[in-house]
C-alpha positions as CSV (number, residue, x, y, z in Angstrom):
1,M,26.8,112.1,187.3
2,H,25.6,109.5,184.8
3,N,22.0,108.7,185.1
4,E,23.1,104.8,184.8
5,K,25.1,104.7,188.2
6,L,22.4,106.9,189.7
7,H,20.0,104.3,188.6
8,K,21.9,101.3,190.1
9,F,22.3,103.1,193.5
10,A,18.0,103.6,193.4
11,L,18.0,99.7,192.8
12,N,20.7,98.8,194.9
13,Q,22.9,97.3,192.3
14,L,25.8,99.5,193.7
15,T,28.3,97.2,195.4
16,K,31.8,99.2,195.5
17,E,32.5,101.6,198.4
18,F,34.1,103.9,195.9
19,D,30.5,104.0,193.9
20,I,28.2,104.2,196.8
21,E,30.3,107.0,198.5
22,E,30.6,109.0,195.1
23,V,26.8,108.9,194.4
24,V,26.0,110.2,198.1
25,S,28.3,112.8,197.9
26,W,26.7,114.0,194.7
27,I,23.6,114.0,195.8
28,E,24.5,115.5,199.0
29,A,26.5,118.3,197.2
30,S,23.7,120.9,196.1
31,K,20.2,121.2,196.1
32,A,20.2,120.9,192.4
33,H,21.3,117.5,192.3
34,K,18.8,116.3,195.0
35,E,16.0,117.9,192.6
36,E,17.5,116.0,189.6
37,F,17.9,112.8,191.5
38,E,14.1,113.5,192.7
39,T,13.1,113.7,189.2
40,L,14.8,110.6,187.8
41,K,12.8,108.6,190.6
42,N,9.9,109.9,189.8
43,L,10.0,109.0,186.4
44,W,11.4,105.6,187.3
45,A,8.4,105.0,189.4
46,M,6.0,106.0,187.0
47,Y,7.6,104.1,184.4
48,G,8.7,100.9,185.4
49,F,10.3,101.1,189.0
50,A,7.8,101.4,191.6
51,N,9.1,99.1,194.3
52,Y,11.1,100.8,196.6
53,E,11.9,99.0,199.8
54,V,13.6,100.9,202.2
55,Y,14.4,101.1,206.0
56,A,14.3,104.9,207.2
57,G,14.0,106.7,210.1
58,L,16.6,105.4,212.7
59,E,19.1,107.6,214.8
60,R,21.8,105.3,216.6
61,E,24.5,106.3,219.0
62,K,27.1,103.7,219.3
63,T,25.4,100.9,218.3
64,E,26.9,97.8,216.4
65,V,25.0,97.0,213.4
66,S,24.8,93.4,211.8
67,H,23.1,92.1,208.3
68,R,21.9,88.7,210.1
69,E,25.1,86.8,210.3
70,K,27.5,89.1,208.7
71,K,28.9,92.2,209.8
72,F,28.2,95.4,207.5
73,P,31.3,97.3,206.1
74,M,32.1,100.1,208.3
75,F,31.6,102.3,205.6
76,L,27.9,101.8,205.9
77,L,28.1,102.8,209.1
78,K,30.0,105.9,208.6
79,Y,27.1,107.1,206.5
80,A,24.6,105.9,208.6
81,A,23.2,109.8,209.3
82,V,23.3,110.1,205.6
83,F,21.6,106.9,204.4
84,V,18.5,107.9,206.4
85,L,18.2,110.6,203.8
86,A,19.6,108.7,201.3
87,F,17.2,106.0,201.7
88,L,14.4,108.2,201.3
89,I,15.4,109.7,198.0
90,G,17.2,106.7,196.7
91,G,15.1,103.4,197.7
92,L,18.3,101.7,198.6
93,S,17.3,98.6,200.2
94,I,18.8,97.4,203.6
95,L,17.7,95.0,206.4
96,F,19.0,96.2,210.1
97,W,19.6,93.8,213.0
98,G,20.5,95.8,215.9
99,N,22.6,94.4,218.9
100,S,21.1,95.3,221.9
101,D,23.9,94.6,224.1
102,T,25.5,97.7,223.0
103,A,22.7,99.6,221.9
104,E,22.6,103.0,224.2
105,L,19.4,104.7,223.0
106,A,16.2,103.7,225.3
107,F,14.1,103.7,222.3
108,N,14.3,103.4,218.2
109,E,11.7,105.0,215.8
110,I,11.1,104.0,212.1
111,I,9.1,106.0,209.9
112,V,8.3,104.2,206.7
113,P,6.9,106.9,204.1
114,D,4.2,106.5,201.4
115,G,5.8,104.5,198.3
116,E,8.3,102.6,201.0
117,S,8.6,99.5,203.1
118,A,10.8,98.0,205.4
119,E,11.8,95.2,208.1
120,V,13.4,95.0,211.3
121,F,14.6,92.5,213.8
122,L,13.9,93.6,217.5
123,S,16.2,92.6,220.3
124,D,14.4,89.6,221.0
125,K,14.6,88.3,217.2
126,T,11.0,89.2,216.6
127,H,10.5,89.7,213.1
128,V,8.8,92.9,212.0
129,W,7.6,93.8,208.4
130,L,6.4,97.6,208.0
131,N,3.8,98.7,205.3
132,S,4.0,102.0,203.6
133,G,2.8,105.1,205.7
134,T,3.8,103.1,209.0
135,R,5.4,104.1,212.2
136,L,7.2,102.1,214.6
137,I,8.7,102.9,217.9
138,Y,10.1,99.9,220.2
139,P,13.0,100.0,223.1
140,A,16.6,99.1,221.7
141,K,16.4,96.2,224.6
142,F,13.2,94.7,226.5
143,D,14.1,95.0,229.8
144,G,10.5,95.0,231.7
145,K,7.7,92.6,232.2
146,T,6.5,93.0,229.2
147,R,8.1,93.6,225.3
148,D,5.9,96.8,224.3
149,V,5.9,98.6,220.9
150,E,3.6,101.2,219.5
151,L,2.5,101.0,215.9
152,T,0.8,103.4,213.4
153,G,0.1,102.1,210.1
154,E,0.4,98.5,209.2
155,A,2.8,95.8,210.4
156,Y,3.4,92.0,210.1
157,F,4.8,90.6,213.3
158,E,6.4,86.9,213.8
159,V,6.9,87.3,217.3
160,T,9.5,85.1,219.4
161,H,7.8,82.8,221.9
162,N,8.4,84.0,225.6
163,P,5.3,83.2,227.8
164,K,7.2,84.8,230.8
165,N,7.1,88.3,228.6
166,P,4.1,89.0,226.6
167,F,4.1,91.2,223.7
168,H,2.2,93.8,223.1
169,V,1.6,96.1,220.3
170,K,-0.1,99.4,221.2
171,T,-2.1,101.3,218.8
172,S,-4.0,104.7,219.3
173,Q,-7.5,102.7,219.8
174,L,-6.5,99.1,221.6
175,T,-3.2,96.8,222.4
176,V,-2.6,93.6,220.8
177,E,-1.4,90.6,223.3
178,V,0.8,88.0,222.4
179,L,3.1,85.5,223.7
180,G,4.8,84.4,220.3
181,T,2.8,84.0,217.2
182,S,2.1,85.4,213.6
183,F,-0.4,88.3,213.1
184,N,-0.9,91.5,211.1
185,V,-2.3,94.9,212.6
186,E,-3.5,97.4,210.5
187,A,-4.1,100.8,212.3
188,F,-4.1,104.1,210.2
189,D,-5.1,106.9,211.8
190,K,-7.1,108.2,208.8
191,T,-9.3,104.8,208.1
192,G,-11.7,104.7,211.1
193,D,-10.8,101.1,211.6
194,V,-8.2,98.8,213.4
195,N,-7.9,95.4,211.4
196,V,-6.0,92.7,213.5
197,T,-5.6,89.2,211.4
198,L,-4.2,86.2,213.1
199,V,-2.4,83.7,211.1
200,E,-0.8,81.7,213.6
201,G,-0.8,81.1,217.6
202,K,-3.5,83.2,219.6
203,V,-3.8,87.0,220.4
204,Y,-5.7,89.2,223.0
205,L,-7.2,92.3,222.3
206,Q,-7.1,94.6,225.2
207,D,-8.3,98.3,226.3
208,F,-5.9,100.4,227.8
209,A,-6.8,99.3,231.1
210,G,-5.8,96.1,230.1
211,K,-8.9,94.5,230.2
212,V,-9.4,91.8,227.4
213,L,-11.8,92.6,225.3
214,T,-11.7,89.4,222.6
215,E,-9.6,86.8,221.8
216,L,-8.6,85.7,218.4
217,S,-8.1,82.2,217.0
218,P,-6.1,81.5,213.6
219,G,-7.9,82.5,210.7
220,E,-9.9,85.0,212.1
221,N,-9.9,88.8,211.9
222,A,-11.1,91.5,214.2
223,R,-12.1,94.9,213.1
224,F,-12.8,97.3,215.6
225,N,-14.8,100.3,214.7
226,I,-13.6,103.5,216.1
227,A,-17.0,105.4,215.8
228,Q,-19.1,102.7,217.1
229,K,-16.6,101.0,219.7
230,E,-17.7,97.9,218.5
231,I,-15.4,94.9,217.8
232,Y,-16.6,92.5,214.6
233,I,-14.7,88.9,214.2
234,S,-14.9,86.9,211.2
235,N,-13.3,83.7,209.5
236,V,-11.2,85.3,206.6
237,D,-8.4,84.1,204.3
238,T,-5.4,85.7,205.9
239,D,-3.6,85.8,202.8
240,F,-5.6,89.2,202.0
241,F,-4.4,90.9,205.0
242,T,-0.9,89.8,204.9
243,S,-0.1,89.4,200.9
244,W,1.5,92.9,201.2
245,K,4.6,91.8,202.8
246,D,5.8,89.6,200.0
247,G,4.8,92.5,197.4
248,S,1.4,91.7,196.2
249,L,-2.2,93.0,197.0
250,L,-5.1,90.9,197.0
251,F,-8.9,92.1,196.6
252,K,-12.0,90.6,196.3
253,E,-15.1,92.6,195.9
254,E,-13.5,95.6,197.2
255,T,-14.3,99.2,196.0
256,L,-11.9,101.3,193.9
257,E,-12.3,103.8,196.7
258,E,-10.7,101.3,199.3
259,I,-8.3,99.9,196.7
260,V,-7.0,103.1,195.7
261,R,-6.2,104.1,199.5
262,K,-3.8,101.1,199.4
263,F,-2.2,102.6,196.1
264,E,-1.8,105.9,197.4
265,R,0.4,104.4,200.3
266,W,2.1,101.7,198.3
267,Y,3.1,104.2,195.3
268,N,3.0,107.6,197.1
269,V,0.4,108.9,194.8
270,K,-2.7,110.7,194.8
271,V,-5.8,109.6,193.4
272,V,-8.6,112.1,192.5
273,F,-12.0,111.1,191.4
274,E,-14.3,112.8,189.0
275,N,-17.4,111.6,190.7
276,E,-18.7,109.3,193.3
277,A,-19.7,106.4,191.0
278,I,-16.1,105.6,190.2
279,K,-15.3,105.1,193.9
280,Q,-17.7,102.4,193.9
281,I,-16.9,100.1,191.1
282,R,-15.6,96.7,192.6
283,F,-12.6,94.6,191.9
284,T,-11.5,91.3,192.6
285,G,-7.9,90.0,191.8
286,T,-4.0,90.7,192.4
287,I,-1.7,93.5,192.2
288,L,1.9,92.9,191.8
289,K,3.8,95.8,193.4
290,N,6.9,95.5,191.4
291,K,5.0,96.3,188.3
292,P,4.7,100.0,187.1
293,I,1.6,101.7,188.4
294,Y,0.6,102.8,184.9
295,Q,-0.1,99.1,184.0
296,I,-2.2,98.8,187.2
297,F,-4.8,101.6,185.6
298,D,-4.5,100.0,182.3
299,I,-6.2,97.1,183.6
300,I,-8.8,99.3,185.4
301,K,-9.2,101.2,182.2
302,Y,-9.7,98.2,179.8
303,T,-12.1,96.5,182.5
304,T,-14.2,99.1,183.4
305,G,-13.6,102.1,180.6
306,I,-12.6,104.5,183.0
307,E,-10.0,106.9,181.6
308,Y,-6.7,108.0,183.9
309,S,-4.0,110.3,183.7
310,I,-1.3,110.9,185.5
311,E,0.6,114.1,186.5
312,V,3.9,114.0,187.4
313,I,5.2,116.9,189.9
314,N,9.0,117.1,190.8
315,N,9.5,117.1,194.4
316,K,5.8,116.5,195.3
317,T,3.2,113.7,195.4
318,S,2.4,112.7,191.6
319,I,-1.5,113.1,191.1
320,I,-3.8,110.3,189.1
321,Y,-6.7,111.8,187.8
322,L,-10.0,109.4,187.2
323,K,-12.9,110.3,185.2
324,N,-15.5,108.4,182.8
325,K,-14.9,107.8,179.2
326,P,-16.4,110.4,177.0
327,M,-19.5,109.5,175.2
328,Q,-19.0,108.7,171.5
């Protein structure tokens, strides 16, 4: 298989049915082909191709799928099961909108691995952006008195307004209730906090018994500290919490340790610090996801004197080492 065709497949630039089928068949033909494609993808990710936006993880049975207002070609449906895997290794970017009238599955699940991102429209036309390392479970059709979804990770919601049918985002620590609004929820299991940032409308934070813990107004962020079981509310620039869905990360006086945690999910890498002092260096600025990761660490290097090296590991998460520059 010619590398140029594989690269176009990863960039979602192949448009002919024959070409797409040829690449998918080649990747699936042998373990060696899969490993070769993984190696190429790692190199592209590290040296100029780091923006893989994918939709991953759904299994459907007899579900009609459309792309916004036009139907997808039937050959995509034929390869639906394959594309779940192909998306993970190829970075093909597709936005699905399920037809809830024909969906037979009770629930759908999207799992977005590190280094990926996704979008989905729910059956009520609610629009959801999913960040790297995120898992969303939602019903194929909202039939009850409430519209309930379960989230682990980070997602931005534009909820279709329906005062008679509240929308609930359930995390491991609390529930966010809305009627129709735009907001961001960050609820990664390992971070120790749940962050809810309201852009438009109104949201309520509830415990699992349905008791309202607090109410948010536009421009407010609520941080729930898991260890202390306390909620801290502050007025914020919402762009700092929502810009990721548009392909950028904004930082203001954040430590390198905090920033790197996001890098690890965004680029599917592991960062190793030589010492604790490097973790506490603070940065303010903007990072674009479509820039290769070495350029980002070049900025860190030239502004702090911190040296870095990248270890590309086939079929595994690559490692970036940060250490102090040797004394002259």
